[in-house]
Phi, psi and omega in degrees: 000355178303320185304339187291318177301322176293320179301316186289322183299333190256358179296147178304147185300322182295346175222023179290126185291149168282325180221135190229111179232118180242121169234114191053259182244010174262135180225138172252127174226155171249113178238167164305134185303138175073021174242006172316303186295319178304311175303308188295323174293323178297300176321311181298337181267342186292321186273109191283346178278344184072002183289333185253127169245119179275144173235176181216150175226127176262162180303136177233117186058031176079011178237147171210126178275133177213118174057054176077003176240157176248114182267112188258122177280122178276175191286331183279003169099349173284174178239158181223138176267148182219163173288127184265136168228134178301157182297336184267359183300132181254002188059015180260122180238320175207137184289123184300330177278002177288169179275015176290150174304146182296326176306321187292316180298323178280333178290328177296326178284321184296316183303304178315309175296315181297334179272358183291305189295319177293336185261302191271130184272332182265136185296328182294320182289331179287328173292326173294321171298313178300325182291318188295308184304306185296312177308316180293320184290326183297310182294331172296319176294324179287325175297319183293321180283342186082015179288000000 
C-alpha cells in the first residue's frame, strides 16, 4: 500500500486530501466537500491490475467511524474521539460461566477499561464509557451469583 502515498502526492489539486492517515488498508482523509467520488475514481485508476478496489464512507450527521473510534464533530468545528461500537454490537464478550480461566474473563474487562484513556479525550465521555463497562461487568457477576 505504500505506492498509494505516491499516488496521492500526484493527485489533482481539486481533490487532493488535506489530511491523509493510513493504517494498513484503512485511510482517514480530509478532502473538499463533494470530491469524494472523484478521489475514489482516481485511486481506482492508479492501480493498473484492477485487483484493488477503493470504496469510501462519508461523515454522517457529524460522526465518522475509524479504527475502533467514533470521530464526532463538535459544534465549534473541533472533533472528539469516542469508543466505537457497531449498531449490531451486543456488549457480550465472554460468557462468565464458560470454561475460560478466570484471569481471561477479568482480562476482557481490563482491556475494555484500558482502551478508554488512549481514545477518549473528554472526562465526561470517559466517565460514561467506564460506567457502561462497569454496568456490563456487574451484570456478569449478578448472573453468576443468580441474582
